C-alpha positions in Angstrom: 19.4 -17.5 6.3 20.3 -19.1 2.9 18.2 -18.0 -0.1 17.9 -20.3 -3.0 17.4 -19.3 -6.6 13.9 -20.8 -6.5 13.0 -18.5 -3.5 14.3 -15.5 -5.4 12.3 -16.4 -8.5 9.2 -17.0 -6.3 9.6 -13.6 -4.6 10.1 -11.9 -8.0 6.9 -13.6 -9.3 5.0 -12.5 -6.2 6.1 -8.9 -6.7 5.1 -9.0 -10.4 1.7 -10.5 -9.5 1.1 -7.9 -6.9 2.0 -5.1 -9.3 -0.2 -6.6 -12.0 -3.1 -6.8 -9.6 -2.6 -3.2 -8.5 -2.4 -2.1 -12.1 -5.5 -4.1 -13.1 -7.5 -2.6 -10.2 -6.3 0.8 -11.2 -7.4 0.3 -14.8 -10.8 -0.9 -13.8 -11.3 2.0 -11.5 -10.2 4.5 -14.1 -12.5 2.9 -16.7 -15.4 3.1 -14.3 -14.6 6.8 -13.7 -14.5 7.5 -17.5 -17.7 5.7 -18.3 -20.5 8.0 -19.5 -23.0 8.9 -16.8 -26.2 10.8 -16.5 -26.0 14.6 -16.3 -24.6 15.4 -12.9 -26.9 17.3 -10.5 -25.5 20.4 -8.7 -24.1 19.6 -5.3 -25.3 21.9 -2.5 -22.6 23.8 -0.7 -21.3 21.9 2.3 -20.4 23.7 5.5 -17.4 21.3 6.0 -14.4 21.8 3.6 -13.4 18.7 1.7 -10.4 16.8 3.0 -7.6 16.1 0.5 -7.3 12.3 0.2 -4.0 12.2 -1.7 -0.6 13.6 -1.1 1.1 15.9 -3.7 3.3 13.8 -5.9 6.6 15.3 -4.9 5.9 14.5 -1.2 4.0 11.3 -1.6 6.8 8.6 -1.7 8.9 10.0 1.1 6.1 10.6 3.5 4.4 7.3 2.8 7.6 5.3 3.3 8.6 7.1 6.5 5.1 6.6 8.0 4.9 2.9 7.0 8.4 2.2 8.5 6.9 3.2 11.8 3.7 1.1 11.5 4.5 -2.5 12.4 0.9 -2.6 13.8 -0.4 -3.1 10.3 1.3 -6.4 9.9 -1.2 -9.2 10.7 1.4 -11.8 11.6 3.4 -12.5 14.7 7.2 -12.8 14.5 8.9 -16.1 15.0 11.9 -17.2 17.2 11.8 -14.0 19.1 11.7 -11.7 16.1 9.4 -8.8 15.6 7.6 -8.2 12.3 8.3 -4.8 10.8 9.0 -2.8 7.7 12.7 -2.4 8.1 14.0 -1.4 4.7 12.8 1.7 2.8 13.9 -0.1 -0.4 11.1 -2.7 0.2 8.3 -0.2 0.1 6.9 0.7 -3.4 4.4 3.4 -4.0 2.3 2.0 -6.9 -0.1 4.9 -7.4 -1.8 7.8 -5.7 -3.7 5.2 -3.7 -1.8 2.0 -3.3 1.5 0.8 -1.8 3.2 -2.6 -1.9 5.5 -3.4 1.0 7.6 -6.3 2.1 8.0 -7.0 5.9 10.0 -9.5 7.9 11.2 -10.4 11.4 14.7 -11.6 10.6 13.6 -15.2 10.1 10.5 -15.1 7.9 8.9 -12.4 5.8 5.9 -11.5 3.7 4.4 -8.9 1.6 1.3 -6.8 1.5 -0.8 -4.4 -0.6 -2.1 -1.4 1.2 -4.4 1.5 0.4 -3.9 4.9 2.0 -5.9 8.1 2.5 -5.4 11.3 4.5 -7.8 11.8 7.4 -9.2 15.1 8.5 -6.1 15.8 10.6 -3.8 15.2 7.7 -2.6 11.8 9.1 -2.1 8.9 6.8 -4.9 6.3 7.2 -3.7 2.8 6.1 -6.0 -0.1 5.0 -4.4 -3.5 4.5 -5.9 -5.0 1.3 -3.9 -8.2 1.2 -1.1 -9.7 3.2 0.7 -13.1 3.1 3.7 -14.8 4.6 6.2 -16.7 2.4 
């Protein structure tokens, strides 16, 4: 497969746009959290312990990348010419924050990119949500 300079520039632009979108979303969410609110009411004790929804920073990237490399079921596109869509390269998975991941996928013929959100479920497994995905 031959890659042109225009395709490289377009891919770089797509990466920058995805990063800008993620950072803008993160800024909006942080601003909403920092906005003054009414005096909080005491929360009654819950019989169920809270489930941690984020990974510790030192383990975050490695565990997310390893898990995502096994999750081709998250890719909403079929492979072409007998290829199978997947996340094949750890270098193409970028942990953007404590909540979002940008990843590139491909089948050997065509590829795409996606923005994902993750959380930990009650069993400690990573629960992925695809926020946006496109082929290029």
